[in-house]
VMD Tcl script that draws the C-alpha trace (Angstrom):
set ca {
  {-16.46 10.13 -23.79}
  {-13.19 9.09 -25.39}
  {-10.33 7.78 -23.33}
  {-6.92 9.28 -24.09}
  {-4.15 6.89 -25.12}
  {-2.30 6.48 -21.84}
  {-0.06 3.89 -20.28}
  {-1.59 2.57 -17.07}
  {1.91 1.62 -15.91}
  {3.16 5.21 -16.15}
  {3.56 7.39 -13.03}
  {0.65 9.64 -12.10}
  {-0.21 12.46 -9.74}
  {-3.53 12.34 -7.90}
  {-5.05 15.53 -6.59}
  {-8.34 16.46 -4.99}
  {-10.32 19.64 -5.59}
  {-13.75 20.69 -4.37}
  {-16.53 19.85 -6.82}
  {-17.14 23.57 -7.40}
  {-13.59 24.03 -8.73}
  {-12.58 23.53 -12.35}
  {-9.38 21.79 -13.44}
  {-9.06 24.53 -16.04}
  {-9.03 27.32 -13.45}
  {-5.91 29.50 -13.60}
  {-4.86 29.03 -9.98}
  {-2.24 26.56 -8.77}
  {-2.90 22.84 -8.49}
  {-3.10 21.58 -4.89}
  {-0.44 19.26 -3.46}
  {-0.49 15.88 -5.14}
  {-0.18 12.27 -4.14}
  {2.54 10.67 -6.28}
  {2.04 7.12 -7.59}
  {4.39 4.85 -9.53}
  {1.58 3.81 -11.85}
  {-1.71 5.17 -13.10}
  {-3.31 1.88 -12.00}
  {-2.24 2.56 -8.40}
  {-3.53 6.14 -8.54}
  {-6.89 5.01 -9.97}
  {-7.24 2.35 -7.25}
  {-6.52 4.92 -4.54}
  {-8.98 7.43 -6.03}
  {-11.74 4.84 -6.23}
  {-11.28 3.31 -2.78}
  {-10.52 6.31 -0.54}
  {-13.00 8.84 0.84}
  {-11.62 12.36 0.48}
  {-12.70 15.06 2.90}
  {-15.38 17.58 2.00}
  {-16.64 15.58 -1.00}
  {-13.72 16.62 -3.13}
  {-13.25 15.21 -6.63}
  {-10.20 13.32 -7.82}
  {-8.15 14.52 -10.81}
  {-5.20 12.64 -12.25}
  {-2.25 14.03 -14.21}
  {0.03 11.83 -16.27}
  {3.68 12.61 -17.08}
  {2.73 13.54 -20.66}
  {0.25 16.18 -19.46}
  {-3.03 14.29 -19.78}
  {-5.61 15.34 -17.20}
  {-8.09 12.64 -16.30}
  {-11.34 13.74 -14.71}
  {-13.58 11.58 -12.56}
  {-15.58 9.96 -15.42}
  {-12.33 8.81 -17.06}
  {-10.96 7.55 -13.72}
  {-14.19 5.61 -13.18}
  {-13.94 4.11 -16.69}
  {-10.37 2.92 -16.04}
  {-11.49 1.39 -12.74}
  {-14.44 -0.40 -14.36}
  {-12.29 -1.69 -17.24}
  {-9.80 -3.16 -14.79}
  {-12.56 -4.89 -12.81}
  {-14.74 -6.15 -15.64}
}
mol new
graphics top color blue
foreach p $ca { graphics top sphere $p radius 0.5 }
foreach p [lrange $ca 0 end-1] q [lrange $ca 1 end] { graphics top cylinder $p $q radius 0.2 }
display resetview
């Protein structure tokens, strides 16, 4: 899996969807948690326990959508 070129200091929106839902589905995105940096959003996603086993998705200001495997990679890179 390739990691998009993103700035970890850029703002990000963190959202949770049920595992059965696709980020590419045509319906509206759920309410988001707003973070001043992607690093902060990744840390929150990796250390919090969302209800109903929902999966974290991150959106960057330039439209990149990061799915859980990419979020996990960023977390592991920061802590390696």
